[in-house]
C-alpha positions as CSV (number, residue, x, y, z in Angstrom):
1,X,56.2,-41.5,-217.4
2,X,54.0,-41.6,-214.3
3,X,51.2,-38.9,-214.1
4,X,50.5,-36.6,-211.3
5,X,47.0,-35.6,-210.1
6,X,45.9,-32.3,-208.9
7,X,42.6,-31.4,-207.3
8,X,40.7,-28.5,-205.8
9,X,37.5,-28.4,-203.8
10,X,35.5,-25.2,-203.8
11,X,32.5,-24.1,-201.7
12,X,30.7,-22.5,-204.7
13,X,29.6,-24.1,-208.0
14,X,30.0,-20.9,-210.1
15,X,33.5,-20.2,-208.6
16,X,34.4,-23.9,-209.1
17,X,33.6,-23.8,-212.8
18,X,35.6,-20.6,-213.1
19,X,38.5,-22.2,-211.3
20,X,38.3,-25.3,-213.5
21,X,38.5,-23.1,-216.6
22,X,41.6,-21.3,-215.1
23,X,43.2,-24.6,-214.3
24,X,42.8,-25.9,-217.8
25,X,44.1,-22.7,-219.4
26,X,47.1,-22.5,-217.1
27,X,49.0,-25.5,-218.3
28,X,48.9,-28.7,-220.4
29,X,46.8,-30.9,-218.2
30,X,43.9,-33.4,-218.8
31,X,40.6,-33.0,-217.1
32,X,39.7,-36.0,-214.9
33,X,36.5,-34.5,-213.5
34,X,34.9,-31.2,-212.9
35,X,31.5,-31.5,-211.1
36,X,29.2,-30.2,-208.5
37,X,29.2,-32.3,-205.4
38,X,27.1,-32.4,-202.2
39,X,26.5,-29.4,-200.1
40,X,27.0,-26.9,-203.0
41,X,30.6,-27.7,-203.5
42,X,32.5,-28.1,-206.8
43,X,35.5,-30.5,-207.3
44,X,38.0,-30.3,-210.1
45,X,40.8,-32.9,-210.8
46,X,43.4,-32.9,-213.5
47,X,46.4,-35.1,-214.5
48,X,49.7,-34.3,-216.2
49,X,53.3,-34.0,-215.5
50,X,54.2,-32.6,-212.0
51,X,55.1,-29.1,-213.1
52,X,51.9,-28.7,-215.2
53,X,49.7,-30.0,-212.5
54,X,51.3,-27.8,-209.9
55,X,50.8,-24.8,-212.2
56,X,47.2,-25.8,-212.9
57,X,46.3,-26.2,-209.2
58,X,48.0,-22.9,-208.3
59,X,45.8,-21.2,-211.0
60,X,42.7,-23.0,-209.6
61,X,43.5,-21.9,-206.0
62,X,44.0,-18.3,-207.2
63,X,40.7,-18.3,-209.1
64,X,38.9,-19.9,-206.1
65,X,40.2,-17.4,-203.6
66,X,38.3,-17.5,-200.3
67,X,35.9,-20.1,-201.7
68,X,38.7,-22.8,-201.7
69,X,38.1,-25.6,-199.2
70,X,41.1,-27.8,-200.0
71,X,43.6,-28.7,-202.7
72,X,46.3,-31.3,-203.4
73,X,48.9,-32.4,-205.8
74,X,49.9,-36.1,-205.8
75,X,53.1,-36.8,-207.8
76,X,53.2,-40.3,-209.3
77,X,49.5,-41.0,-208.8
78,X,48.7,-44.7,-209.3
79,X,47.0,-45.0,-212.7
80,X,44.0,-46.7,-211.2
81,X,43.0,-43.6,-209.2
82,X,41.9,-41.3,-212.1
83,X,40.0,-44.2,-213.7
84,X,38.2,-45.0,-210.4
85,X,37.2,-41.3,-209.9
86,X,35.4,-41.6,-213.3
87,X,34.1,-45.1,-212.5
88,X,35.9,-46.5,-215.5
89,X,37.8,-49.3,-213.7
90,X,37.2,-53.0,-214.3
91,X,37.6,-54.8,-210.9
92,X,37.2,-58.3,-212.4
93,X,36.3,-61.0,-210.0
94,X,35.5,-59.8,-206.4
95,X,37.2,-61.9,-203.8
96,X,37.0,-59.4,-200.9
97,X,35.5,-56.0,-200.9
98,X,37.2,-53.1,-199.1
99,X,35.2,-49.9,-198.4
100,X,36.6,-46.7,-196.9
101,X,34.7,-43.5,-196.1
102,X,36.4,-40.1,-195.8
103,X,35.3,-36.8,-194.4
104,X,36.8,-34.9,-197.5
105,X,37.2,-35.3,-201.2
106,X,40.9,-34.8,-201.2
107,X,41.4,-37.3,-198.4
108,X,39.6,-39.9,-200.6
109,X,42.1,-39.4,-203.4
110,X,45.0,-39.7,-201.0
111,X,43.6,-42.8,-199.3
112,X,42.9,-44.5,-202.6
113,X,46.4,-43.8,-203.9
114,X,47.9,-45.1,-200.6
115,X,45.8,-48.2,-200.7
116,X,46.7,-49.3,-204.2
117,X,50.3,-48.6,-203.7
118,X,50.4,-50.7,-200.5
119,X,48.9,-54.0,-201.8
120,X,47.9,-55.9,-204.9
121,X,44.3,-54.5,-205.1
122,X,42.1,-53.1,-207.8
123,X,40.1,-49.9,-207.3
124,X,36.5,-50.1,-208.1
125,X,35.4,-46.5,-207.4
126,X,36.5,-43.3,-205.8
127,X,33.2,-41.5,-205.2
128,X,33.8,-37.9,-204.6
129,X,31.0,-36.5,-202.5
130,X,28.1,-37.2,-204.9
131,X,25.1,-38.0,-202.7
132,X,27.1,-38.2,-199.6
133,X,26.7,-34.9,-197.7
134,X,30.3,-33.9,-198.5
135,X,31.9,-37.2,-197.6
136,X,33.5,-39.6,-200.1
137,X,34.1,-43.3,-200.3
138,X,36.5,-45.7,-201.9
139,X,35.7,-49.3,-203.0
140,X,38.4,-51.8,-203.9
141,X,38.9,-55.5,-204.3
142,X,41.6,-58.2,-204.2
143,X,42.3,-61.2,-202.0
144,X,41.4,-60.8,-198.4
145,X,44.9,-60.2,-197.1
146,X,45.7,-57.6,-199.8
147,X,42.4,-55.8,-199.2
148,X,43.0,-55.7,-195.4
149,X,46.6,-54.4,-196.0
150,X,45.3,-51.7,-198.4
151,X,42.5,-50.5,-196.1
152,X,45.0,-50.3,-193.2
153,X,47.5,-48.4,-195.4
154,X,44.9,-45.9,-196.6
155,X,44.7,-44.3,-193.2
156,X,48.4,-44.0,-192.6
157,X,49.5,-41.0,-194.7
158,X,50.0,-37.9,-192.5
159,X,47.9,-35.8,-194.8
160,X,44.8,-37.8,-194.0
161,X,45.1,-38.6,-190.3
162,X,41.7,-38.2,-188.8
163,X,39.9,-37.9,-192.1
164,X,38.9,-41.6,-192.5
165,X,35.4,-41.8,-191.2
166,X,35.0,-45.6,-191.3
167,X,36.3,-48.6,-193.2
168,X,35.6,-52.3,-193.5
169,X,36.6,-55.5,-195.4
170,X,34.0,-58.0,-196.5
171,X,35.5,-61.4,-197.4
172,X,33.5,-63.1,-200.2
173,X,30.7,-60.6,-200.4
174,X,27.2,-61.8,-201.4
175,X,26.6,-61.4,-205.2
176,X,23.8,-58.9,-204.6
177,X,26.1,-56.7,-202.6
178,X,28.6,-56.9,-205.4
179,X,25.9,-55.8,-207.9
180,X,24.9,-52.9,-205.6
181,X,28.5,-51.6,-205.6
182,X,28.5,-51.3,-209.4
């Protein structure tokens, strides 16, 4: 059965931790990440079946109250996305490198999911706002045509229109650039 992913982004670290606790107590979900991110924000992501994730996100939204910035539930999330959020993916050989930058954390998750569902690519990382002034970025690899298609598709979902800051595809990146991405 495919997993769903739910996420909240909160403007307060203490309230974010409280919301994370509420999310985990609300239903049977697995924690993907709960962490402070740039600009004093806190992000929480969980996976599970759709109903459990929806219940968990609702509890997180309620606990966050006015400190909530954004939230999402993605039914049928591609299995690469939670792994890439935790930098646990193995990209294998790098043929082309796609890099996308988003203005929000939730937009990065949606863009990453759209990208991997659109083409035969492997996610390297979904960096959620750490060291980025509240922005996020996604790195992925595959053959040049697939990476180009994935990067194009990442900006298409209606939920993220206008939230892609920038994107590029680098065919045959220099080995030192590949090392710097990991």
